[in-house]
Each structure stands twice: as C-alpha cells, then as structure tokens.
C-alpha positions in Angstrom: 93.9 115.9 107.4 91.4 115.0 110.0 88.7 113.4 108.0 88.8 110.8 104.9 86.6 113.0 102.8 89.4 115.7 102.8 92.3 113.1 102.3 95.3 114.3 100.5 97.0 112.6 97.6 100.3 110.4 97.8 101.9 109.6 94.5 103.6 106.3 94.2 107.1 106.4 95.3 107.1 109.9 96.5 107.7 110.5 100.2 105.9 113.5 102.1 106.1 114.6 105.4 103.2 115.1 107.7 102.9 115.9 111.6 100.2 115.2 114.0 98.7 118.8 115.1 96.0 118.5 117.4 94.9 115.6 119.8 93.3 112.6 118.4 94.6 113.7 115.0 94.5 111.3 112.0 96.3 111.7 108.5 94.2 110.5 105.6 95.9 109.9 102.3 94.9 108.7 99.0 97.0 106.8 96.3 96.3 104.7 93.1 96.6 101.2 92.8 96.3 98.6 90.1 94.3 95.2 90.5 96.7 92.3 91.2 99.7 94.5 91.9 101.5 94.7 95.1 102.2 97.5 97.4 104.1 98.8 100.6 102.9 101.7 102.6 105.5 102.9 104.9 106.6 105.6 107.5 110.2 106.6 108.6 112.1 109.6 110.2 109.5 109.6 112.6 109.9 112.2 115.5 110.6 111.6 119.4 106.7 112.0 120.2 105.3 109.7 117.4 104.7 106.0 116.8 102.7 105.9 113.8 100.0 103.2 113.1 98.6 102.8 109.6 95.3 101.4 108.7 94.8 100.6 104.9 91.3 101.3 103.4 89.4 100.4 100.5 87.2 103.3 101.1 86.6 105.9 104.1 84.8 103.1 106.0 86.1 99.6 104.8 89.2 98.2 106.3 91.4 96.7 103.7 94.2 94.9 105.7 94.6 94.2 109.6 98.2 95.1 109.6 98.1 98.0 111.9 102.1 98.8 111.9 104.1 101.4 110.6 104.4 99.1 107.3 101.6 97.8 105.3 101.9 95.5 102.4 99.0 94.1 100.3 97.8 93.3 97.0 95.1 95.3 95.3 91.8 93.6 95.0 90.7 96.2 92.3 92.0 99.1 90.4 91.0 102.5 91.8 91.9 104.4 94.9 92.8 103.3 98.4 93.1 105.1 101.4 95.5 105.0 104.3 94.7 106.3 107.8 97.7 107.3 110.0 97.4 107.9 113.7 99.8 108.3 116.5 99.8 105.5 119.1 101.5 108.0 121.6 98.6 110.5 121.6 100.9 113.4 121.2 100.6 116.4 118.8 102.6 119.2 118.1 106.4 119.3 118.4 108.2 115.9 117.7 105.2 114.2 116.0 106.7 114.8 112.3 107.2 111.6 110.2 107.4 110.5 106.6 105.2 108.3 104.5 105.4 106.6 101.0 103.8 104.1 99.0 105.8 102.0 96.5 105.0 99.4 94.2 106.7 96.1 95.3 108.9 94.8 92.8 111.6 92.0 92.5 114.1 94.5 93.5 112.3 96.0 96.4 111.6 92.2 97.7 115.3 91.5 97.5 116.4 94.6 99.1 113.9 94.4 102.0 114.3 90.7 103.0 
C-alpha cells in the first residue's frame, strides 16, 4: 500500500508478509488499540535487500512515536485505530525485499520473554 488512505488492516497478534514493490514504496497498515494498553509492532524475516523502518502514527499525518527502528513499543493514548508506515532504508524494491510484520499487546509474559 503506497498511501495512508489505502492502508491495509493488521489484526492483533497476526503476522502478515509484505514486500516493497516500487521505488520509495511505503507499506501502510492500521490496527486497533485500547487506551492505556501497551503494544509492540515489529518486523522479522527480512529479505537480503530490506532494512525496515517503522513509523507509528495516530493518524495519517500525526507521528505518535519517535522510535524509527524495526520494533516500536508504545502505550495507546486513546482507543481507536493507529497506523504504522513501513519503509525500506536500503531503497531497494522487488526481489529480496520481503518481510513480516505483526502487532502484539505487551503482556507480562511478553515482557519476561523479550527482556
């Protein structure tokens, strides 16, 4: 998806696969959040030609967090829909630019397992 207005949906705890398909591609996804709950958006299984940068947004134009790595953890300020924009720092597209992305609620078990 190249524009926020056409963002795909990402269900909590489900993993989906994306790839960058054109120059300066950006993948936009939406997901539901509940005020006060903590979440982790992360990427994995990246192809050889991809270095994913995630940007969390409360809307199409409003940044929510400054963490621009391949993992973003945050506490939702309000209940509703949040957006994540994924871009490729390597500026490549096509073969080798696949990656997986998921959003998970951060629970006590997840905090213990990850660090």
